Structure formats: structure tokens, C-alpha cells
N, C-alpha and C positions, 0 to 999 in steps of 0.2 A: 409231835411236831409234824403234822401231815404235809405231804406233797403228793397230791392224789388227783388224777385225771379221770373224769367220767365222760364217756362218749354218749352224746345225746342223739347224734345223727351221723352216720358214716356213708351216706349216699351222696350222689351228685345232683344234677339239676332236677331230675324227676324222682320223687320219692317212690318207694315200693311198699308192698304190704309188710315187708320185714325191715326196711331201712328208711329212716327219716333223712332229710337233707342236712347240710352241715350245721353242727352246733356241738359245743362241748363246754364243760365246766372244769376249771382247775382250782383246787383248794390248796392254798399254801398257808399253813399255819392258821387255819380258820379265816383266811381271806379268800373270798369266792370271786373268781374272774370268769365271766362268760365270754367265750370266743366264738364268734359268728352266731347268727340267730335266725335260722331258716323258719319257714312256716311251721307252725305247731310245736315250736320249741317249748312254749310254756306247758304244753301237754306232756312233753318228755321230762321236763323238770319235775312235774308231779309224779309221773310214772316211776321215775327212778329216785324219788324221795330226796331231791335236792332242795334245801331251804332257800328258795329263790328270793325271799325277802332280805337275805343277807348279801345278795349280789349288788355290789356298788359300782363295779367297773365292767364295761362291755366293750369288747374289741371286735370291730367289723373289718374283715380283710379287704372287701371290695364290694362294689354296688351291682352285683348280679343277684337276682331274686333269691336264689337258693342259699344265700348267705345273710340276707337281712329282712326278708318278708315277714318274719315273726316278731320283729322288734316292736311295731306299733301295738300289737296285741298284748305283748308282755308288759309294756309300759302302761297300757290302759288297765290291765289287771292289777298292777301294783298300785295305781291310783285308786281303784275301787276298794282295795284292801286298806286304804288309809296310810299309805307310806308317806313318811315325812323326810327321811334322809335323802341326801343328794344321790343322783345316778349320773355317772360320768360315762360318756360314749366317745370312743376313739375311732375315727373313721374319716373317709373322704369328706371334704367340706360340703359336698352336695347332699349328704345324708341329712344334715341339719335342715336344709331347705325342704327336703321331702317330709320329714317328721313334722316340722312346723306347719307345713301346708296341710297335712292330714289332720292335725289337731284343729287347725282353723276351720276346715271344711265341716268337721263334725262338731264344731263349737265346744271343744272340750278343754278343760284345764286339768293338769295332772295333780296339782296339790303338793308337788315336791319339785325341787330344782333339778332341771335336766341340763347338764353341763357338757357341751361338745368340745372335743379336742381334735383339731384338724390334722390329719396325717400328711406328711410331706413325702417326697420321693427320695428322701435321704435316710440313711441309717441314723437313728436318734433315740435317746431315752425319752419315752413318752409318759412314764409313770414311775414313781419311786416312793418308798416309805422306809421305815427302819428295818423291814424284813425282806423286801423284794424290790427288784428293778425290772421294768418291762421295756424292751427295745423293739422298735419297729424297723423294718428294712424292706427295700423295694424288691419285688419279684417281676416276672415278665408274663403278662396276660394280654388280653385284647386292648387295643388303644382306648376304647370307650370305658374301660373298667380297670384303671390302675390298681394294682393289688399289692398289699403289704403282708409280709410274714411277721411273726412275733416271737421274741425270745424272752422267756420268764426265767429269772435267775435269783436265787436266794442271796442275800448279802452274807458275807462272812461274819459269823458270830464271834463274840469275844470268848476268850478262854475261861474255863471254870476253875475257881480257886479251890484248892484242897485245904479245907479249914484246919485239919489236923496238922498239916505241915506248916501252914502260915502261923499257927499258934506256937508250934515247936520252935520256929525261928524268930518269934516275936516280931512279925511284920506289922508295922504301924497301919492303922485303918486308912490313913491318908494315902498310903502307897498302893492300896488294893487296886485302884483304877489302873495303875501302871502295870501291875501284874496281869490284869485281864487283857491288856494290849500286847503282852509278850516280853515285858522288861524283866531282866534279872534283878535280884535283890542283893544289895550290898549291906552287910551288917556293920554296926558301928566300929567293929574291929577291922573292917576292910575285907572280910571274907565274902566272896561272890557265890551266891546261891543261884544256880541255874533255874530259869523260869519253869522248865519242864519238871522240876522237883516240887514245885509249889502249885502248879496248875495242871489242868487236863485240857487238851486241845478240843475245840468244838468240832463236830462232824463237818466234813467238807460240804460246801454249798451245793445245792442241787439245781438242775436246770431242765427246762422244757422248751422246745421250739415247734412252731406251727407253720407249715409251708403248704399252701394249697393253691390250686388254679394257676399253674405256672409252667412255662417251658423249662426244660432241664438246661441249666447253665452251670458249668463247673465253678465259676467264680462265686456263686451263691453259697458254696460250702464255707467260705470265710465268715459268713454272718453267724454260723451256728457251730463253730469249731469246738469240738470236745463236749458237745451237749450230751446230757444223760439220756434224754428221751426225745426222739424226733418223730413228729407226725408229718408225713409227706403224702400228698395226693398220689394215687395210683389209679387214675381213671380208666386206663386201658391196659391190656397185655401187650407183649412185645410185637405180636403180629399186626397190631394197629398203631405202630409207631408213627406212621405217616399221618393217620387221622389225629393222633395226639398233637403232632406238630401243627396241623391245619387249625385245630381248635385251641391251641395254646395250653395244652395239658401235658401230663407226664404219664409214662408207663410205670409198672411195678419195677421193672428192671432199672429204669432211670432213677426211681426213688432209692433203690438199693445202692446205686452208684453214688448218689448224693450222701447217703449215710456213711459210706466207706470213705469218701473224700473228706467229710467233716470229722471223721473219727468219733462218730456218735457211739453210744453204748448200746442203745436199743432203738429199733425202727418200728413205727406203727404205720400201716398202710390204710388209707381211707379215701373218701370221695369217689366211690366206685360207680361206674356206669351201671344203669339199670339193666344192661344186657347180661350182667353176671348175677344170677339168682344166688349163687354161692361163690363169693369172691375168694374163697380159699384156693381156687384154681390159680390165683396169681402168686401164691406163696412160693412154689418151686423156682420160678425165674428170679424172684427177689432173693431167696435164701441161697441160691447158687453164688451170689455175689456178697451178700451180707447175711450170714446165718441167723443172727439174733433179730429176726423180723417176725412181726405178728400182724394178723388181719384184725381190723376193728369191727366190732358188732355193737349195735345200739345197746347201751346199758353196761358195756364193759367198763371196768375200773382198773386203772393201771397206777400202781403205787411205786414211788421211789423212796425206799427206806433211808433213814439217816444212818450213815455208816460211821463207825469209829475211825477217827483219823490215826494213821500210823505215825508215831513219833520218830524223829531222826530221819 
């Protein structure tokens, strides 16, 4: 049951020889979600062996080029490969106008349904299925590019029935669905058999949050409270905090403060300025506040394993 993040681009506006601009893929139980799509994202998908024909949902944080310039190229390649399944794009409503204009100018038809979902400036669930929910929430960037963060969270799974114990207590098949939901079983004689004797708890649900291109605001921590894995932009180091403020970005130190406020379990730093050939220089200031911090490199894979739930 995978919950695996692949970094396709850890850089900011200007790509470097070692870093592409923003893009990543999250695999949740073989559901592939693309988050941002900078220029050359399709090259990175090939480079890191991501089956991009399986990507059905694309989340664009905002309309600055380093977060969406690769989208038209990716869509065109999918069309050339004969894709038939729908592609859903979650973004500022203006992105629909941009993509439709591009397709019109080049007189191209995709051959598959492209479905746009317009993001608001409110916290809201924008996608859900039986395995996962995706919530968007507003952050603070330049007025011309309203930006959203995204929280991906597994749904709580049902408990697993212990067949040996269910047989031993002669639990009727019709009652099994109630066992999965946590109900105790009462025998015909009135004996209550506790649910945890008949079932095994599912692993706790896992979660991932994406926060980029934003000023640091303490209140944003409420959107990602208790998240397992937090990606937060760290465009600059603390000596450039004034520049970060002027450009509506964050420092590594501020990213760490956000992780601490949110009670996150692990922090990933990304969206690095091209002025840092080796962004590991940002780690000390972040780890001084939040020790479980890591720097993202293109091609890095971060896995959140399914943990056994503790009973009682």
C-alpha cells in the first residue's frame, strides 16, 4: 500500500544544471497525483521512471511559470501516445483559458477529456475517492498569483477480520460488515465479544502537505496539523529574510517553524533559489528548530510506510 513522493524538481524560478523547477508525483496506493508541472516535467517523469500515463489528476499551486509551463507539453505528449482516459486539472480558473488558447492556436485536439476544477480562496476538499481526500487551502503570495497549498490524506481503512476468531465465535456472515466498522459481537447467549478480539486495526492513515511560494504566516499551520510529511518552500536562508518578504517567499528557518507549529513528523525543504548550488547549506538553520528536516534533490523518493496501529 504505497504512499510515496518522488521529487521531479526542487528548484525555484530559474532551473539549474542540477535542479529542475517545481514538480513532484505522489503515489497513494497506485493512484498517481502530479503536483505542479514546471517546464521539462515530462522529461523528469521519464528520467525517474514514473508511469505518467497513469497520472489522472494534476494539481497546480498557482500561475507562475515555474509551476505550470510544462503542462501543455505533457498534455500534448499524452495525446500523441493515444491517451483516452480523462485528465483532471485543479488550478486557478485562468489556467483553463491559457490551455484552451494554446490548443486553439496550434489547432490541436487532445483526444481525451480535459476536466478543469477551479480552486477557490477557501479551504475545501477538491478531490476524494475511496482511498484518499485532497484538500486545497489558501497561502500568501503575490496579488497576481493567488496560491494554494494541498493536503493529501488517506481515508481510514476498515478493520481486518480475524477469520479464525470469527469462526470460533460463529459470527454470522451478515454481521461481518459491522465488525469491520468496529462493532462488538454479541452471541445468542448474550456474551459480548470485544471487537479487538475478532479484528485487527488498519494502519493509521498517512498524510502529505505541499506548501510553496508563500509568506510565513503562523495561522497556516492549522491547515496541515499533524501531517506526516510536509514539503515547504525554503527559497532563501535567514540572512535574506527581508528579500523573502519582498518576494513573498519563505526562508528555511521559517519552513522549520511552520513544521514545528503544525506538529509535522518530517519536513522537506525545496524551491531553492539558484544562488544555492548546494542547498544543504540551509539545513543547519532548519534543523536547529525542527531536527527531522531534509533537503530535496531531483529524483529523491520519500516513502511513508504503513505502521501497525497500537490497540488500546
